[in-house]
N, C-alpha and C positions, 0 to 999 in steps of 0.2 A: 903437812903444814897446821899447826898447832890454831885452836881457836881464837889464843887472842890476835894471831898475828894474821889470822884472815880475815878476821872483823878490822883490825888497820889496815887489810890492803883493800878491803872494797870501799872502807870509809875513803882511801885517797882515791879510788876511781870515782866514788861520787862527787868528792871534790873537784877532779881536774875536769870531769863532765860537765859539771855543773859552772865550772867558771870558763868553760870553754863555750857554753851554752849563751853568756850573758852579752848583749851587746855593749860593744865598747864606746860608747858615745854621752860625752858628756856635754854639759852646758858652762857657760860663762854665767856671771852674777847678775844679768839681767831677765835669767830664767830662774831666780832664787825660788822663787815659787813650787816648779818643780822638782827641785832638790828638796826643800823642805816637807812636798807629799811624799816624797821616796821616790817620784815618776824616775828623775834622772837623778845621775850621778854629780860633784861639783869638779868644774876643769881641771886638769891637773895646774901644779903651778911651779914657778923655780926648778933646779933641778929636771923633775919630770915633766916639764912641758916643754924640756928639748927634743928636738927632732921632728914637729910638729911645718908643714908645710901650709903657708897660706895657700887656699885656692878660692878662685872668684863661685859666687852664688850661684848655681843652677836655673834652668828658666827656658823661657825659648822667646824669642824674637819674632816677629813677622816684618821680612824685608822686601820691599817693590823689586818685582822683577819687570824689567823693562822689556826684556823678547817677549814676555806672556801677558803684560800687563796683567800681571795678577800678585798678591802678597803669599813671598813663600818661607815658611816656617825654619827657624835658623836654629836649633839645639844647642844650648849652652851644657853641656854635659864634662863632667871630669872623668870620665869611665876612661878616658885614652890615656889621663893622668895616671890613675891608678893602674892602669894597664903596664905605665910607662917605669913604674918602679915608687910609687909614693903611696908608704901604705899608715902614714898617722898626717891628717889635714885637720887643717884648720879654717874654717868657715866663719871668719872675722866680720865681716859684713854679708848680712843675710837682708836684703828690703823684704817689705813685708808680703806675705803670702809663698817664700821660699824655703823656710826654715824645715818643714815637714819634707821638702821633696830632697831636702842637702840630707837630714836623717836617712833618706828611704833608700839613697843614691850612696852614702856610706855603708850603708848596712849591705845593699844587694852586693859591693864590691870587697866587702868582708875587710874595710878598713878600720882605721879609730880614727875618731872624729872628736873637734871640739866644736861645736855649737854657738853662735850669739846671734839667738832671733831677734829680731823686734818686738816690741812690748804686743803689738795686735798679734802676733805668731803665737805666744807662749801656750796658749789653752789647745792650739791647733798642732801643736809640737807637741805636746803633754800626750793628746790623742795618738799621736804617730809612735812615740816611743812605747806606749801601754801596746800599741799594736805590735810594734816588732818585737819588743820582751816576749808577746805569747808566741812567735814564729819564729823566735831563736834555735839554733841549732848547730851543732859542730859543724864548720865550713868543710865543704866539697872542693875537690881540686875543680877549676874552670876547666870548662871544653874548649877547644881551636882547633883547627883545621890549616890554621895560614901562620906562619913565621915571618914576624919582619924583622930583618937586622937594622935595628934603628942607630942612625950615624949622631943620634941627639941633636940636630939641627933641628929650626924652627921650621923647617917644610915638612920635614917629616913628622912632626908635631900635629901641624894641620893634615898629614897624612893620616895618621892615626885615628884622629878626632872625626872625621868623615868616614873609615871603615868602620868606628862604633856607632856612630849614627847611623848605619847604612845594614848594622847589624852581619857585617862580616867577620867572624868570631876569629881573632888572632891572638899570637903570643910574641915578646920580644923574644927575638933568640940570636942566639951569638955567631950561629954555625948553622950547616948543615942536619936537616931532623928528619928522618926517613918516617917518625911516626905521622908528619903532615901532610899533606895534600900539596901545599905551594909555600914554596919559599920564596920570601920578597926581597930584593937586595938591589939599592941604588947601583948603578954603571953597569949594568947588564943589557942586554938585547932585548931582554920582555919590556926593562923597565931602565932606560936612562935616563942621566941624571938629572934632565933637565925636566923630565916628566912630572918631579917634583913640585914643578914653579904651578901646575894647573893638578893641584888636589884633587877636584869633581874629578878632571879626567885619569888621575891617578887611580882613583878607589874604583872607578870603573872599568878600569884594566885589570885590576885585581879581581873582580868579579866575573870578568870575562876568560880570564885564566883559571878563573878554579872550577866554574862551571857551576848553574842556578842548582843542577840534579847533586851537587855536593857538601852544598850550602846547610850547617847545622840548623840553622833557626831561620826560619824565613815570615815575617809578620805581616798580616795583609788588612786592609781599612784605616791604616794610619800612617803619617812619618812624623810621629811625635814621639814615638814607643821605641824605648833603648832595651834589648835582651842580653842577660847576662845568664848562660847556661852553668850546671857546675854539676857535679857528678861521677860515678865511676863504673864499675862493670855493670854492676847491679839496679843503681840507680840514678834519677836525676833530681837538680832542682832547677828551674825555670824561675828569673827574676822578671820581671816587665815592670820599668820604669816610664811613668807618663810625664813627659816635661811639658806638656801642656795643663796639667793640674786639674783642679776643678773646672775651669774653663771648659774643656773638653766633655765634663758629665752635665752641664748646662746647657748642653747644645740641644737646638729642639730635633734635630735628624740624627741623635749620637748612632752611628755603623757599628756595630758590633767589630772587635777585634778578632780576628783569627789569625793561630799561628802553626804553622808544619814544622813539624821535628823531623830530623832525618834518623831513621831508626824504630822500631815498633815497641811502644811505651803502652803501660797502663796507669790511668791518672790514680793516684793514692790520696789527695788531698788538695787542696785550692782555699785559697786564703786572699781576700781581696780589703785593703783598708778602704773603710766608708761604706761597708758590704754586710751583708747578712752572714753569719757565722758558718750557716751550710751553704753558703755558695758553691754551686756546681758548674763543670764546664757541660757544655752542647755541643752537640752533633761531633761526638768524638769519632773519627775514620781512621782507615789503615790503608791507603792507597798504597800497595807494595813494600818499599822497605820504609816507610812515613808511617808519622802522627799527624793529624791534624783536628783542632778542636776549636772552637769557639767560646773566650770565656764572657763572664760576666761585666756588667758594668765597674770599672773602679778610679777611684780620683788618682792617684801617685802611682801607687805599686800594686801589681798582682805578684801573688808566689804559686808557683804549681808542684806538686812534686809527684813524683811518675816513678815506677819500676817499670826497669827493662821485661819488656814480654817474654815467656820463658825460662826465666830464670829464676831460681828458687832463692824467698829471700830469706 
């Protein structure tokens, strides 16, 4: 190969790599200041804006629980919509406090997104976009060991929503897939059609059929963190989204979030928003064929990069 051709080949590879590493997040005119500062790009318009689907603002609501006289958190996550196939999302309405979480959510699920923050959120969104840019890398395939045969119904949408919230990692499939531990299809003896009318019971049935020992990710110490695990045979990247946001950080008795991954890994890099650049995991342990660790405090997003133990990188 000639030097000129080699140089062009290397240059093209660099361009492709850099392009893949850039977060595909843009903002509307409400955040013009971020565009002017080079923190964000302008939202596409005209034909380039076609294909974007409006999604609701992410967040958390506290709903009274009559049976237990408590207030239970309800997570409003778009993770299940992204798992269902939305790859271009428009967060057209983002109430105060939700824009940084929307950016983190789209980033974690590798979705191209248009953000329309409130004026009060512009600076916080800029901080989040800067953090996301610093952690950007080519996306890895999503890990899952549950296959869902989605019939497209609203009932199944609620089921997918609860599976996402309960960190039961799935992907939508059209048929059987022997690489997965469990296939879920409505109308079978294990998952009768009537069961979808009660998404909570349905999600509990999926968990029982899979078995906790086969769950890819388990999160302890919080009910408001959604996990998204990606990787390949050598490495993994774990995204942890806190839907309670800064309110969790302000709690007086903040409990550490502990994570259990199926498989033996060694952490290689940790990043948390609004946290120190040298953030570290603590109490890393390998009980059996699993990896456990505790996370440093984070407001919205924690990213953990891991190498599979015993595999040369």
